[in-house]
N, C-alpha and C positions, 0 to 999 in steps of 0.2 A: 329547382335551384340549379344554377350552372356549376359544374365542377371546376374547382380551382385548377388552372392550367399548370402543368408540371413544367418547370424551367427546362429549356433545351439542354443545358449542361448536365442535367440529371439523366437524360436519355443517352448520353455519350457512352460508347463502349468502354471508356476509361474506367467507369464505375462498376463494371460487371465482373465481380469476383476475381480481380487480378491477383496473381500469386504474390506471396511475400518476397521482397528483395532478400537476397542471401545475406548472412550475417556480415559479409564484408562490404555491403553497400554503404555509400556515403549517406549521411543524414541530410535531408533536403529541408528547405524552408517551407513550412506549411502555408505560408502566405503567398507563395508563388506557385503557378500551375506546375504539377509534377510532370516528368517525362512519360511518354506512352508506356504502358505496362507490357510485359511479355504475354504471349497467348496463354489463356487460362489452362491449367491442368486439372484433370478430374480429382475430386476430393472424396475419399471414402469415409463415410460417416457411420459409426457404429450405432445401433439402436439404443435408445435410452428412454426411460419412462419420465414423464413430467414430474418434477419435484421442486420444492422450494428451498431445501437446504443445500449448502454448497457441497459439491461432489469432491472426490479425491483429486489432488492436483494432477495436471497433465504432465507429460514428459517435457522437460526443458533441456536446452543445450547446456552442458556443463562448462564452467569457465576453466581456464588453464589450471594446472596443478598448483601454481604459485598463488592462486586466488587473488591476484592483483588485478583490479579492474583495468588499469592502464595497459595490461597485456592482452585485453580482449581484442579480437580481430574485427569487431563491429565497425570501427572507423576506417578500415582499410578498403582498398579497391581491388584486392586480389593480387596486386603486384607488390604489396607491402608498403605502399606509399599513400599518404592521405592527399586529398585534393587541396588545391590552393585555397579554395573556399573554406575548408575545414580548418586549415592552418590559420587563416585570417580570422575566422570566428573565434578560435581558441585564443589568439592574441588579443582580440577585443575583450573577451571575457576576463582574461588575466589583467588587462589594463584597467577594466572597470573595478575588479576586486582589489586592485592596488590603490585605488583612490582613498583619500582620507575619509570621505563620506560616500558610500556607494549610492548611485542613482538607481533607485528601485525600478523606476519606469524603464530605464535603459536596460537594466538587468533582465527584466521580464521579456523585453523585446528580443534579447539575445537568447534567453533560455528556451523560449517557445519553439525555437528551431531545432532543439535537441542539444543536449550537453555532451561534450567529449568526456571520455572516461579518464583521460590523463590529468596529471598534476592535481588531483583531488578537487577538481573544479566542481563536479556535481555535488560532492559532499558539502562544500562551502555554500554553493548557491542554494541548495535545498534548505539548509539551516537558515539562510537569510529569508528566503521566500516564505518559510513557515514561521517566521518571527522569533526563532530561537536566538539568532544573532542580530543585533541592531545594525542599522546602516552605518553608524559611526564605528570605524575600525578601531579607534582608540579605546572603545569600551569592550572589545571582544574578550580580552584576557580576563578582566574582572567578572564579566557575565558568565563566561565558561567556568571559572573557578567557583563562583557562587552556586551555579546550577549543579555542577558535578559534586560539590560538597553536600548539597541538599539531597541528591540522589543516594549518596553514600549513607546519609542518615536514614533515609527511607529503608534501605536494605537492612540496616542494623536494627531498626525498630519493627519492621513489618515481617521480615523473613526469619525472625528469631523464633526458635521453639519456645513454647510457654515455660518449660522447665528452666530454660536459660534466662527468660525474663524474670522469673521468680528468684532465681539465684542471684541475678544481677541486682535486683532490688534489695535483697538481703545483704549482699556484699557492700552495696553503696551505703546502707544505713548502719551497719554494724562492724565493718571491717576497716582496718588500716590498710591503705593502698600498698604499703611496703611489706605486708605480711603475705608471703607466698602461699602459706597454707590456707589462707582465707579464701583465695580464688577457687579452692576446691571444696569449700564448705558446703555441707548438705543440711537442709532444714530438717529438724526433727518433726514427727507427726504433730506434736502439740503446737508447733510454731506455724503450721500451714493454715491459713484462714480458709473459710468456706469458699470464698470466691476464687481462691488459688488452687482448690482441690480439683484433680482431673475429672472427678465424677460430678462436679457442680453443674447444675443446669441454669444458673443465674445468668441474666443477660449481660452482666459486666464481667463474667468469668472469662479469662483469657483461654482457658481450656475448652470451654463450650464453643467459643468463637473459632478456635483452632479446628475442632472436629466438624463444625459447619462448613469451614473452608476446604476441607479435605476433598470433597466431591469436585469442587471447581478446580482445585490444584491437579487432581487426577485427570480431568478433562483437558486442561492446558498441557499436561505432560504428554497425553496421547496425541493431541493435535500438533504439538511442536515436533514430535518424532516423525510425523507425516509431512512436514513442511519440505517441499521440493526434494523428494526422495532421490532424484537422479543428480543432485548437485552435492559434490563432496563437501562443499562449504557448510551445508546444513545437515547432511546425512552421512551415516557410516560409523565405523568403530574407531576412527582416529580421534586422538585427544583434541585436535583442532575442531572437528565437527561437534564433539561432545561439549566443548567449552562454549561454542556458539549456540547450541541448543539450550544450555544452561542459562546463557544470557537472555535468550528469547523468553524462556520460562520465567526468569526473575522479573523482567519488565511486565509481562502479562499478569503475574500474580500481584505485583505492587499496584498496577493499574486497577485491577479488580477490587482490591481492598480499599483503595482510596476513592473509588467511585461505586459505592454500594447501589446506586440507582441504576447503573448499567451493568456492573460486574464484568464477567467475561462471557462473550458470546462466540460460539464456534465460527471460525473464519477470521477472527482478529489476528491470528498468527500470520495469515497470508498478507495482511496489510502491514504488519510490523516488519516482516522479512526483508522487503526492499530497502527500507530505511536502515536497518542494521547492517545489511550487506554493503550498502554504499559507504556508510560511515566506518565500518571495520576495514574496508579496503582503501581508506585514505592513506596516501603515502607518508603523511606526517605521522610519525610513530606515537606522539602524544595523543593526537586526535583518535587514532586507531585504538589506543589503549582505553580511551573513555567512550568508545562507540556505544556501549550499553547505556550509559547515562544520557548521552546525546540522543540516542534513538528513543528513549523513554519520553523525553520532553517533546520531541518532534512528533511522536506517535500521539501523545495527548492533544497536541495542537491540531494535527491532521484530523483526528477523530472528532474533535469538537464540532467540525462542520458536518459530520455525518452521524453524530451521536444518536439522533432520534430514529435512525434506521435500525438501530440495534436494540431499542427498547420495545419489548413486545407489547406493553400496555399502550403504546402509542401507534401501533400498527394501523388502526382504523381512524386515526386523527388526521388533521390537516397537515401535520408535520411528519407523519409516520412513513414507513416504506411503501405502503400501498398508494399513498398520495403522491410520493415521488415517482412511482411507476406510472401513475395516471398522467403526470406531467410529461413523461417521456412519450406516452401515447399521443397526447395533445400536440407535442412538438412534431412528431412524425406526421400527424394529420395536417398541421400548418404548412409543412414543407413538401409533403408528397401524399396528397389525399388518396390518390389511386392505390398506392401501396398500403396505406393505413386501412383502407376499406377492404382490400383483398385479405389482409392478414387477420383483422379483427371481426369483420362481418362475414366475408365469404368463407374463408378457411377456419374461422373461429379459433385462432391461436391466441390464448390469453397471454398478454405480455408478462405476467408474473412467472410463467413457466420458464422464461429465459432471462428476463431483465432483473429478477431478484438477485441472481448471482453476479451479473454484470455490475450492478450498482453497489451491493453490499461489499463486494471484494475488490472494488475499484479496478476491474478488468484484469486482475492479476492471474486469473485462470483461463483467460481466453487467448492469450498470446504467449510466445516464449519469453523468457526472463529479460533478455536484452531489449526486446520490443516493449515490454511493460515499463521498463525504465524510461524509454523514450516517450511513451505516452504520459508517464508521470511528470516528465519535464514540462510537457504542455499543460497538464492539469494544474500544476502548482504555479505556473507562470502567468496564467490567464487572470487579468484583473477582476473578472466576474466571479472568481472563486472556483474551487475545484468541483463543488456540487453542480453548479449550472454548466460548467465546461464538460463534466462527465456525461451529463444528459445529451449534450450536443454530439459528443463522440459516439455514444450509444446509438443515437439517431443516424449518424453517419455510417455506422456499422450495418444498419438495416438497408440504407440506400446503396451501399457498395454491392450488396447481393440482391438488389431489387428484381433483376430479370429472373433469377432463379426462384425468388419468392413468388413473383407473379405467375410463374409457370407451375408452382407447387401446390399441393393440398395440405391438409392439417398435419399428416404424419411426416411428410418430407420436409415441410417448413420447420416443424418442431425439431427434427433431427439436425437440420442445418444450423439453427440458432442455438441449440444446446451444445453443439460441437462446431464452433465457428471456424470457417476455413481460413487458411493462411492468406494474408493480404499484405499489400504494401502499406506500411505505416504512414509514409509521407502522403500517400493518396488519402488515407483515412483522415489525417489531421487537416488536410487541405479542405475536404468536404465539411468537416466540423467547423472550420473557420468561416466557410461560406455561410453556414447557418448563423454564425455570430454576426457577420456583417449584415445579412439580410434582416436580422431582428433589430438592428440599431435604428 
């Protein structure tokens, strides 16, 4: 059987492990050929053993002390000024968002090129693309008020200690709301029912459920404290960082309790972090104040497309994580059979050793934080949906280092893919879009 010919553009030096553009580089259009990259620099990769669980987060560049996204140097060209293209694109986005009814198709077309950090554009666009905000701007206020009120109710009902629940039930049934002493009333032992007793093992016991949830809550607490440890926004002893950690913890606990079939899986904190960061840095003070509520509903919506990857019982099913990884393998074979054969047949690199983390954490651990946001702009704006788009980006990641992979053996290739080298994000998205066009 004849081998499928590799397209000439795949053999271009353009795709051979080009270095990442500096944080000050302008965002390019993934649908246009990117400029030639700089000569590649050697990448030192530390040894690591194959594993399926997400590792500790890598070092990321810290945002400015003000924590405002619009102060990020990512959109600059080194001379402190943005290109005319960036200014024009930002004006187009603001114009689109100002319409009475936002054109989703046009918004996707603009967003896929990368969103500017200024003016709260990314915050608003992500909410629209995730379905949290409707296209009709006239409905935004009422929708936000309803969702934020609903989240407040979730917090009051789900995050409450069982003793507070019992006291609240007692006060509601027996106390006059104007009686200040009643708010501090304690139940006598004779008044505590079996289901409300802390030692009750009944399925309906709030205390029994509380103790069952403790293990998950402890895991969430540990993971939240490890979220982007080199960013003061998430880590440190400041009150600001602690309040942000508390918000992440609240969202994950509420999600786990409302979704008993999924609950909490290690690594979900890394998916929530970009959403909360973007919403909390919205220059609109009211939006920033409700970042926790907004992040919760957008997290639920985003995870709905990847839910099956987190359900262990579905791992071996047609919708589980192993099936998703198999689809990535098939995609690579379709577009570059030579590379696929060398990786999986010759060097015997099981894609689960590297793709598990790529897919389940939506590439948040493979790139610095600013680049991850740019990639998410592309994932969320693609009409095919983030799952299919993510697989194309993962396939493009393999293609960009194909020369190094083809020259490597099992050990070197595994090290390379488990610690992916710096690369130009515009190049990466350009290749991913090439795969989308070829598949149409």
